[in-house]
C-alpha positions as CSV (number, residue, x, y, z in Angstrom):
1,M,-32.4,-0.4,13.6
2,S,-34.5,-1.7,10.6
3,A,-37.0,-4.8,12.3
4,F,-35.2,-6.6,9.6
5,A,-31.4,-6.1,10.8
6,K,-32.6,-6.8,14.4
7,R,-32.3,-10.7,13.4
8,V,-30.0,-10.6,16.8
9,V,-28.6,-13.5,18.4
10,L,-27.6,-12.7,22.4
11,G,-24.6,-13.9,23.7
12,I,-23.0,-15.5,20.6
13,G,-20.3,-12.9,19.4
14,I,-17.9,-15.4,20.0
15,G,-19.2,-18.0,17.5
16,L,-18.4,-16.0,14.5
17,G,-14.6,-15.2,15.4
18,S,-15.1,-12.3,17.4
19,T,-12.5,-12.8,20.0
20,A,-9.6,-11.9,17.4
21,A,-11.8,-9.5,16.9
22,V,-12.1,-7.3,20.6
23,A,-8.4,-7.0,20.4
24,H,-7.7,-5.4,16.8
25,H,-8.0,-1.6,15.9
26,A,-10.7,-1.0,18.9
27,F,-13.3,-3.7,18.2
28,S,-15.3,-3.0,21.2
29,T,-15.4,1.4,20.9
30,E,-17.4,0.4,16.9
31,F,-19.2,-3.0,17.5
32,D,-21.4,-5.1,20.5
33,V,-19.4,-8.3,21.0
34,N,-22.8,-9.1,22.6
35,L,-25.1,-8.4,19.2
36,E,-25.4,-10.0,16.1
37,G,-27.6,-9.2,13.1
38,T,-27.8,-9.9,9.4
39,V,-27.9,-7.4,6.7
40,D,-29.2,-8.4,3.2
41,G,-29.3,-5.6,0.4
42,T,-27.6,-3.9,-2.6
43,V,-24.1,-2.7,-2.8
44,T,-23.8,1.1,-3.4
45,R,-20.2,2.2,-2.3
46,V,-17.0,0.1,-2.2
47,W,-14.2,1.6,-0.3
48,W,-11.3,-0.4,-1.1
49,A,-8.1,0.6,1.0
50,N,-5.6,-0.8,3.3
51,P,-6.0,-1.8,6.0
52,H,-9.8,-2.1,6.1
53,I,-12.4,-2.2,3.0
54,R,-15.9,-0.6,3.5
55,Y,-18.9,-1.7,1.4
56,D,-22.2,0.4,1.5
57,V,-25.2,-1.5,0.8
58,D,-28.8,0.0,1.4
59,I,-32.0,-2.6,2.5
60,K,-35.2,-2.0,1.1
61,R,-37.3,-2.2,4.0
62,A,-41.4,-3.3,4.2
63,D,-42.5,-0.1,3.6
64,G,-40.4,1.0,0.5
65,S,-37.9,3.0,2.3
66,I,-34.3,2.7,1.5
67,E,-32.0,1.7,5.1
68,Q,-28.3,2.7,4.3
69,W,-25.7,0.2,6.6
70,S,-22.1,-0.2,6.2
71,L,-20.2,-3.7,6.1
72,H,-16.4,-3.6,7.8
73,P,-15.1,-7.1,7.1
74,P,-12.3,-8.0,9.1
75,G,-8.6,-8.8,7.8
76,N,-6.9,-6.4,5.6
77,L,-6.0,-6.3,1.8
78,P,-2.5,-8.8,2.3
79,T,-5.2,-11.1,4.0
80,Y,-8.0,-10.7,1.1
81,R,-5.0,-11.1,-1.7
82,R,-4.3,-14.5,-0.2
83,E,-7.7,-15.6,-0.6
84,N,-8.8,-13.8,-4.4
85,W,-11.1,-11.4,-3.1
86,T,-10.0,-8.2,-4.8
87,A,-11.8,-4.9,-5.5
88,A,-13.5,-6.4,-8.4
89,T,-15.2,-9.6,-6.3
90,L,-18.0,-7.1,-5.0
91,Q,-19.2,-4.1,-7.2
92,A,-22.0,-1.3,-6.9
93,G,-25.6,-2.8,-7.8
94,D,-24.5,-6.5,-6.2
95,H,-27.0,-8.1,-3.9
96,V,-25.2,-9.5,-0.5
97,L,-26.5,-11.1,2.8
98,A,-23.9,-10.6,5.3
99,T,-23.7,-12.0,9.3
100,G,-21.4,-10.3,11.9
101,N,-22.0,-8.3,14.9
102,L,-23.6,-5.0,14.9
103,G,-22.7,-1.4,15.4
104,R,-22.8,-0.2,18.8
105,D,-24.9,2.5,19.8
106,G,-27.5,1.7,16.6
107,A,-25.0,2.7,14.7
108,R,-25.7,0.8,11.1
109,K,-23.2,-0.6,10.8
110,L,-22.0,-4.6,10.3
111,Y,-18.6,-6.4,11.5
112,A,-19.6,-8.5,8.3
113,T,-17.4,-11.3,9.5
114,C,-19.7,-13.6,6.9
115,I,-20.5,-12.7,3.1
116,Q,-22.8,-14.4,0.5
117,L,-22.3,-13.5,-2.5
118,D,-25.7,-14.6,-5.2
119,N,-23.3,-16.3,-7.4
120,G,-22.5,-19.0,-4.7
121,R,-19.2,-17.7,-2.8
122,S,-18.5,-16.5,0.6
123,L,-16.1,-14.5,1.7
124,G,-14.2,-13.6,5.1
125,R,-14.4,-16.0,8.7
126,C,-16.9,-18.6,7.8
127,V,-14.7,-20.0,4.7
128,N,-11.5,-18.8,6.5
129,P,-11.1,-17.8,10.3
130,G,-8.2,-16.0,9.8
131,S,-5.2,-17.9,11.9
132,T,-4.2,-21.3,12.1
133,S,-2.4,-24.0,14.3
134,T,-1.1,-26.6,11.3
135,V,2.5,-26.5,10.8
136,T,2.6,-26.1,6.8
137,A,6.3,-25.4,7.2
138,D,8.6,-27.3,5.0
139,P,11.3,-29.1,7.0
140,N,13.3,-29.5,3.9
141,T,13.6,-26.2,2.8
142,V,16.4,-23.8,4.3
143,H,14.2,-21.2,5.9
144,T,16.8,-18.9,7.0
145,Y,19.4,-16.3,4.8
146,Q,22.5,-16.9,4.3
147,A,24.6,-13.6,3.0
148,N,26.6,-14.5,-0.7
149,D,30.4,-13.5,-1.2
150,Y,30.0,-10.9,-3.4
151,A,33.5,-8.9,-4.5
152,V,31.4,-6.1,-3.4
153,D,30.1,-5.6,0.1
154,I,27.4,-3.3,0.3
155,S,25.4,-4.2,3.7
156,G,25.5,-1.5,6.1
157,F,24.1,1.7,6.7
158,W,23.9,4.6,4.6
159,D,23.6,8.3,4.8
160,N,22.1,9.5,1.7
161,R,22.7,13.4,2.6
162,Y,25.8,12.9,1.1
163,Q,25.8,15.0,-2.6
164,F,21.9,15.7,-1.7
165,Q,19.7,18.1,-3.6
166,T,16.3,19.0,-3.3
167,T,13.7,16.3,-4.8
168,V,11.7,18.9,-6.7
169,D,12.7,19.2,-10.5
170,D,16.0,18.1,-10.4
171,M,15.6,15.5,-13.1
172,T,17.5,15.8,-16.8
173,P,16.7,16.9,-19.4
174,K,15.8,20.6,-19.5
175,P,12.8,21.2,-20.2
176,M,10.9,17.8,-19.0
177,P,10.4,16.3,-22.3
178,M,6.4,15.6,-21.4
179,T,4.2,14.5,-24.3
180,A,1.1,16.7,-24.7
181,A,-1.4,15.2,-22.6
182,T,1.2,14.7,-19.9
183,R,1.8,18.6,-20.0
184,T,-2.1,19.1,-19.7
185,I,-1.8,16.9,-16.2
186,Y,1.0,18.8,-15.1
187,E,-0.6,22.0,-15.8
188,N,-4.0,21.5,-14.1
189,R,-2.4,19.9,-10.9
190,K,-3.8,21.2,-7.7
191,F,-3.3,21.0,-3.7
192,G,-4.3,17.8,-2.6
193,D,-3.4,15.8,-5.4
194,D,0.2,14.6,-4.1
195,H,-0.4,11.7,-1.9
196,V,2.5,11.9,-0.1
197,L,0.1,15.0,1.4
198,R,-2.0,12.3,2.5
199,C,0.9,10.4,4.2
200,Q,0.8,7.6,1.9
201,P,3.9,6.1,0.9
202,P,6.0,8.0,-2.0
203,G,7.7,5.3,-2.8
204,L,9.6,5.1,-6.2
205,P,11.0,7.2,-8.0
206,R,10.9,9.9,-5.2
207,I,12.8,7.7,-1.8
208,F,15.4,7.3,-4.2
209,G,15.9,11.1,-4.0
210,S,15.5,11.1,-0.1
211,P,18.3,12.5,2.2
212,Y,16.6,9.9,5.2
213,P,19.6,7.4,5.6
214,M,19.1,4.0,4.8
215,E,19.9,0.5,6.1
216,I,21.0,-2.8,3.6
217,L,21.0,-6.3,4.6
218,D,22.2,-9.2,2.2
219,A,19.8,-12.2,2.5
220,G,20.8,-14.0,0.2
221,T,18.2,-14.8,-2.8
222,H,17.4,-11.0,-2.2
223,Y,18.6,-7.8,-0.5
224,T,16.5,-6.0,2.1
225,M,16.7,-2.6,2.2
226,V,15.1,-0.3,4.6
227,Y,14.7,3.6,4.0
228,L,14.1,5.8,7.3
229,Q,11.7,7.6,5.4
230,D,8.3,6.5,6.6
231,N,10.4,3.1,7.6
232,T,9.7,2.0,4.2
233,P,11.0,-1.7,3.7
234,R,12.3,-2.7,-0.2
235,W,12.9,-6.1,-1.8
236,V,15.5,-6.3,-4.3
237,Y,15.7,-9.8,-5.8
238,M,19.5,-11.4,-6.4
239,D,18.3,-14.7,-7.9
240,G,16.9,-14.1,-11.5
241,R,13.2,-14.6,-10.4
242,D,10.2,-12.9,-12.1
243,P,7.8,-11.3,-11.0
244,L,4.3,-13.4,-9.9
245,P,1.4,-13.8,-12.5
246,D,-1.1,-11.4,-10.4
247,Q,2.4,-9.6,-9.0
248,P,0.4,-5.9,-7.6
249,L,1.6,-2.3,-8.3
250,T,2.9,-0.9,-4.9
251,A,4.5,1.7,-3.9
252,M,8.2,0.5,-4.2
253,G,7.4,-2.1,-7.3
254,F,9.1,-5.4,-7.9
255,S,13.1,-5.1,-8.2
256,R,15.5,-7.3,-9.1
257,G,19.2,-6.9,-9.1
258,R,22.8,-8.0,-10.7
259,W,26.0,-6.8,-10.5
260,E,28.6,-5.8,-13.1
261,G,31.7,-4.9,-11.3
262,R,31.5,-3.1,-8.8
263,T,27.7,-1.7,-9.9
264,L,24.5,-3.1,-8.7
265,V,22.1,-2.4,-11.1
266,I,18.1,-3.0,-10.3
267,E,15.4,-2.8,-12.6
268,T,11.8,-1.7,-10.9
269,T,9.0,-2.8,-12.7
270,H,5.1,-2.8,-11.6
271,L,4.5,0.5,-9.3
272,V,1.7,2.6,-9.0
273,P,0.6,5.8,-10.7
274,G,2.0,8.9,-9.3
275,W,4.4,11.7,-8.8
276,L,7.9,11.5,-10.4
277,D,8.8,14.8,-7.2
278,G,7.2,17.1,-5.5
279,S,6.8,19.8,-8.3
280,G,3.7,17.4,-9.6
281,Y,5.8,15.6,-12.8
282,P,2.8,12.6,-13.5
283,M,4.2,8.8,-13.1
284,T,2.0,6.1,-15.4
285,G,2.8,3.8,-13.3
286,G,1.9,-0.5,-14.1
287,D,3.4,-1.1,-18.2
288,G,4.0,2.5,-18.1
289,T,6.8,2.9,-16.1
290,R,10.3,1.4,-15.6
291,I,13.2,2.2,-13.5
292,E,16.5,1.5,-14.0
293,E,19.5,2.3,-10.8
294,R,22.8,1.8,-11.0
295,W,24.7,2.4,-7.7
296,T,28.4,2.7,-8.2
297,V,30.6,1.7,-5.0
298,A,34.0,3.6,-4.4
299,E,37.3,1.2,-4.1
300,D,37.7,2.4,-1.1
301,G,34.1,1.2,0.3
302,L,33.1,4.5,1.7
303,T,30.8,6.3,-1.1
304,M,28.0,5.1,-3.3
305,A,27.5,7.0,-7.2
306,R,23.7,6.1,-7.7
307,T,21.6,7.3,-10.6
308,M,18.6,7.1,-11.8
309,T,16.8,6.2,-15.2
310,V,13.2,6.5,-15.7
311,H,11.3,5.2,-18.1
312,D,7.6,6.3,-18.8
313,A,5.2,6.3,-21.5
314,A,4.1,10.0,-20.4
315,Y,7.7,10.9,-21.3
316,T,9.4,11.0,-24.8
317,A,12.8,10.3,-23.2
318,P,14.0,8.8,-20.3
319,L,14.2,11.0,-17.2
320,V,17.8,11.1,-14.7
321,R,18.3,11.5,-11.2
322,T,21.5,11.3,-9.5
323,R,22.2,11.0,-5.7
324,G,25.1,9.8,-3.5
325,S,25.5,7.9,-0.3
326,Q,28.1,7.0,2.4
327,R,29.0,5.3,5.3
328,G,26.9,6.2,7.9
329,D,27.1,6.3,11.9
330,T,24.4,3.5,13.4
331,R,23.7,5.9,16.2
332,E,21.1,7.4,13.8
333,L,19.8,4.5,13.0
334,L,16.7,5.4,14.6
335,E,12.7,4.7,13.9
336,S,10.8,7.6,11.9
337,P,8.3,9.4,13.4
338,P,4.6,8.4,11.9
339,C,3.1,10.3,9.1
340,D,0.2,12.9,10.7
341,A,-1.7,14.1,7.7
342,T,-3.6,16.4,9.8
343,P,-2.4,19.6,8.6
344,F,-3.2,18.5,4.7
345,Y,-7.0,17.7,6.1
346,Y,-6.9,20.9,8.1
347,E,-5.9,23.0,4.9
348,L,-8.4,21.1,3.3
349,L,-11.4,22.2,5.6
350,E,-10.1,26.0,5.4
351,R,-10.5,25.4,1.9
352,G,-13.8,24.2,1.7
353,E,-12.7,20.7,0.3
354,L,-12.5,18.2,2.8
355,E,-15.7,16.4,2.0
356,Q,-15.3,17.0,-1.8
357,R,-11.7,15.0,-1.1
358,L,-13.0,12.3,1.5
359,R,-15.8,11.1,-1.1
360,P,-14.2,7.8,-2.6
361,S,-14.5,7.6,-6.3
362,D,-17.0,5.5,-7.8
């Protein structure tokens, strides 16, 4: 440990909010609640990932040598978003002065409860403690949900094995109307490019074709849909609202719906780039992708015919996927086992590609 970083105060970990940290993500196995220190250096790499981010920092010692440290701020991406703390807030080359709890057993890592930037801004619990005891809920607002009196009621449990087909190269038209650039990407795909193998959410449009069941709740302003695949939630807003000005790109995107007779029409935007299916057809995401779904409920209310149309800049024509759903048995409403990426990373290890795949992009 460098002499500079050993500016340590014993027994004052509580003062930096470490009480809350001790109970979260095995804090005490990584950091010492009784040791505090300071890291003053230059950011060399940003690891921007949920639930926790990391900054690699180089400290220049008095003798000219470089010592490498890592900063681990408390919180997660939703927390940072509320504080306007984004992936661009700190970049490689920026100078930082960070304080917090030091790593256990001399590890060169810091639980960075406060990070000071050269522009005068501070980040972390020195600005926002992470919790509040002040009541901010408006007593004049109705906070409970009340279902709508729609002509068609789709609330309840649905079995998506009805009319199921494997979600691999199942879209029409055929052949896939790829642009030349899209075809190049598709033909050069390789093992490990599929984000689902890394236990990242399949998202739309892939989850549309999943055989896993789903449950739908009418929450008044929106439908809440829970897909049992990876325990994935979705919100389809029915009150005509627009996405937020800073609406993030997510796996399920921003969905807005309306009823046309017995057909629920859903339009989704703000999707992260990804794959359309397991065979590797790329999806542009962002402004380049818009998805429309039409869920038509049978007169007896027992089945739905679902059609998805993907409009994507990577293709010269819209792409269509069809599926069905029928009312299911709620005894099958079971939490999905967690995704385990161990087999994927083991295969990378066998291929000699693990280190390359784990290296964050610059």
